[in-house]
C-alpha positions as CSV (number, residue, x, y, z in Angstrom):
1,M,12.7,-7.9,-111.4
2,D,12.5,-9.6,-108.0
3,Q,9.6,-8.8,-105.7
4,L,10.2,-6.6,-102.7
5,L,8.8,-8.0,-99.5
6,K,7.5,-5.9,-96.4
7,P,8.6,-6.8,-93.0
8,S,5.3,-8.3,-92.3
9,D,5.6,-10.6,-95.4
10,V,9.0,-11.9,-94.0
11,V,7.5,-12.3,-90.6
12,R,4.8,-14.7,-92.1
13,Y,7.3,-16.5,-94.4
14,L,9.9,-17.1,-91.6
15,G,7.5,-17.6,-88.8
16,T,9.2,-15.1,-86.6
17,S,8.2,-12.0,-84.6
18,R,8.1,-8.4,-86.3
19,S,10.8,-7.2,-83.8
20,W,13.3,-10.1,-84.7
21,V,13.0,-9.1,-88.4
22,Y,13.7,-5.6,-87.7
23,D,16.6,-6.3,-85.2
24,A,18.3,-9.0,-87.6
25,A,18.0,-6.6,-90.5
26,K,19.7,-3.8,-88.4
27,R,22.4,-6.1,-87.2
28,G,23.0,-7.2,-90.8
29,E,22.0,-10.8,-90.2
30,I,19.4,-11.0,-92.7
31,P,19.7,-9.3,-96.2
32,S,17.5,-6.1,-96.4
33,I,17.4,-2.7,-98.1
34,R,16.0,0.8,-97.0
35,L,14.2,2.6,-99.6
36,G,15.3,6.3,-100.1
37,S,17.3,6.8,-97.0
38,Q,18.3,5.3,-93.8
39,D,14.9,6.0,-92.4
40,G,13.2,4.8,-95.4
41,P,10.8,1.9,-95.3
42,L,12.5,-1.4,-94.8
43,R,12.1,-4.0,-97.6
44,F,13.6,-7.4,-98.4
45,V,14.4,-8.8,-101.9
46,E,12.4,-12.2,-102.0
47,R,15.4,-13.9,-103.8
48,D,17.9,-12.6,-101.2
49,I,15.8,-14.2,-98.6
50,E,15.6,-17.6,-100.3
51,I,19.5,-17.6,-100.9
52,W,20.0,-16.7,-97.2
53,I,17.7,-19.5,-96.1
54,N,19.6,-22.0,-98.6
55,D,23.0,-20.7,-97.3
56,A,22.1,-21.5,-93.8
57,R,20.7,-25.0,-94.6
58,N,23.9,-25.9,-96.5
59,R,26.2,-24.8,-93.5
60,W,24.1,-27.0,-91.2
61,Q,25.9,-30.1,-90.0
62,P,24.0,-32.8,-87.9
63,G,24.9,-32.7,-84.2
64,K,26.6,-29.4,-84.4
65,P,25.1,-26.1,-83.3
66,T,24.8,-23.4,-85.6
67,P,25.7,-19.8,-84.6
68,A,22.0,-19.1,-84.3
69,T,21.5,-22.1,-81.8
70,R,24.9,-21.8,-80.0
71,R,24.3,-20.7,-76.5
72,K,27.1,-18.7,-74.9
73,A,28.0,-19.7,-71.3
74,P,26.9,-17.1,-68.9
75,A,29.5,-14.6,-67.7
76,R,31.2,-15.5,-64.5
77,R,31.1,-13.0,-61.7
78,R,32.9,-12.9,-58.4
79,I,31.0,-11.8,-55.4
80,R,32.4,-11.4,-52.0
81,A,30.8,-12.9,-49.0
82,G,30.7,-10.6,-46.0
83,R,33.0,-10.8,-43.2
84,P,32.7,-13.8,-41.0
85,A,31.2,-13.5,-37.5
86,T,34.8,-13.4,-36.1
87,G,35.5,-10.0,-37.7
88,D,38.9,-11.3,-39.3
89,P,39.1,-9.8,-42.8
90,S,41.7,-12.3,-43.6
91,T,39.2,-15.0,-43.7
92,Q,37.0,-13.2,-46.3
93,L,35.7,-15.6,-48.9
94,E,35.3,-15.0,-52.8
95,L,32.7,-17.0,-54.5
96,E,32.3,-17.7,-58.2
97,V,28.7,-17.6,-59.5
């Protein structure tokens, strides 16, 4: 039988924060199980974690960002500059930020 790991074990194994482990498990990004019910203790099957890491390594391609490292461009917002000193609303400016 595979050994069950506690979140603190996975934190040490992966070198991440406790909150990252819980959030990744909640989002389904890392294989995990809850014992008993949805509110039960969070556990990780050691072999599943090893397979998950190996899969990530196999998908890696030199020079290409992985989903974990790919940064999304910041959302573009439109803001309106106030009315110019002339008070003519037809000369109002829109700026992209």
